[in-house]
RODO-2510 file (C-alpha; in nm, 4 decimals, decimal comma):
residues 83
     n   res          X          Y          Z
     1     m    14,3750    11,4961     8,6271
     2     k    14,2731    11,4634     8,2613
     3     l    14,6115    11,3082     8,1848
     4     f    14,5419    11,0252     8,4295
     5     h    14,1730    10,9837     8,3457
     6     g    14,2301    10,7874     8,0268
     7     m    14,4757    10,5490     8,1931
     8     g    14,2317    10,4110     8,4455
     9     k    14,0616    10,0760     8,4125
    10     g    13,7436     9,9271     8,5527
    11     i    13,4272    10,0834     8,6887
    12     r    13,6106    10,3210     8,9255
    13     l    13,8850    10,4023     8,6720
    14     t    14,1595    10,3152     8,9152
    15     l    14,5108    10,3988     8,8075
    16     s    14,7719    10,1315     8,8636
    17     f    15,1261    10,2050     8,9683
    18     d    15,2526    10,0297     8,6552
    19     e    15,0680    10,2810     8,4361
    20     l    15,1767    10,5747     8,6498
    21     k    15,5472    10,4858     8,6473
    22     k    15,5451    10,4857     8,2669
    23     q    15,4689    10,8569     8,2607
    24     l    15,7439    11,1075     8,1955
    25     i    15,7750    11,3881     8,4456
    26     p    15,9037    11,7189     8,3087
    27     v    16,2044    11,8409     8,5069
    28     p    16,3543    12,1858     8,4458
    29     s    16,7201    12,2088     8,3521
    30     p    16,9677    12,2663     8,6389
    31     d    17,0095    12,6322     8,5352
    32     e    16,6343    12,6854     8,5366
    33     q    16,6079    12,5091     8,8729
    34     k    16,8650    12,7527     9,0142
    35     v    16,6641    13,0476     8,8836
    36     i    16,3470    12,9054     9,0399
    37     v    16,5217    12,8469     9,3734
    38     a    16,6673    13,2000     9,3726
    39     y    16,3227    13,3460     9,3028
    40     i    16,1586    13,1442     9,5809
    41     e    16,4346    13,2333     9,8267
    42     s    16,4038    13,6049     9,7473
    43     k    16,0278    13,5906     9,7998
    44     c    16,0718    13,3948    10,1252
    45     n    16,3253    13,6497    10,2500
    46     k    16,0827    13,9326    10,1719
    47     i    15,8002    13,7502    10,3507
    48     n    16,0213    13,6771    10,6526
    49     s    16,1219    14,0433    10,6680
    50     l    15,7575    14,1507    10,6601
    51     i    15,6695    13,8984    10,9302
    52     k    15,9492    14,0330    11,1503
    53     d    15,8262    14,3910    11,0963
    54     l    15,4719    14,2896    11,1893
    55     e    15,5889    14,1025    11,5003
    56     t    15,7806    14,4147    11,6078
    57     e    15,4712    14,6282    11,5514
    58     i    15,2529    14,3855    11,7480
    59     e    15,4999    14,3935    12,0376
    60     y    15,4983    14,7746    12,0315
    61     l    15,1169    14,7803    12,0358
    62     k    15,1081    14,5388    12,3320
    63     e    15,3452    14,7655    12,5249
    64     y    15,1399    15,0719    12,4282
    65     k    14,8219    14,9006    12,5442
    66     q    14,9761    14,8194    12,8824
    67     k    15,1027    15,1779    12,9230
    68     l    14,7629    15,3188    12,8257
    69     i    14,5856    15,0964    13,0796
    70     a    14,8361    15,1919    13,3486
    71     d    14,7954    15,5633    13,2709
    72     c    14,4163    15,5326    13,2921
    73     v    14,4305    15,3425    13,6228
    74     t    14,6714    15,5913    13,7809
    75     g    14,4614    15,8871    13,6659
    76     q    14,7186    16,0347    13,4289
    77     i    14,4567    16,0181    13,1496
    78     n    14,0979    16,1302    13,2054
    79     v    13,8705    15,8700    13,0468
    80     q    13,5389    16,0059    13,1769
    81     s    13,3174    16,1668    12,9177
    82     e    13,2420    16,5354    12,9621
    83     q    12,8667    16,6109    12,9512
***
């Protein structure tokens, strides 16, 4: 933001497209871009794997919940407190 602040003109310091298009944008070399892409892909693969593991766990817990409810309803598990 500070880079663009000094380029503005007028009361609102608006930045014109002509001023903006004069600016150089740093672009990594192709080799560095490949390294960045490989890093991002490895992190995305790890995240996707973790998401899949969590979805599997959630599905297991849903099935367990249904079985637990069914066992309670059919009387296979005593849920009354002993006093």
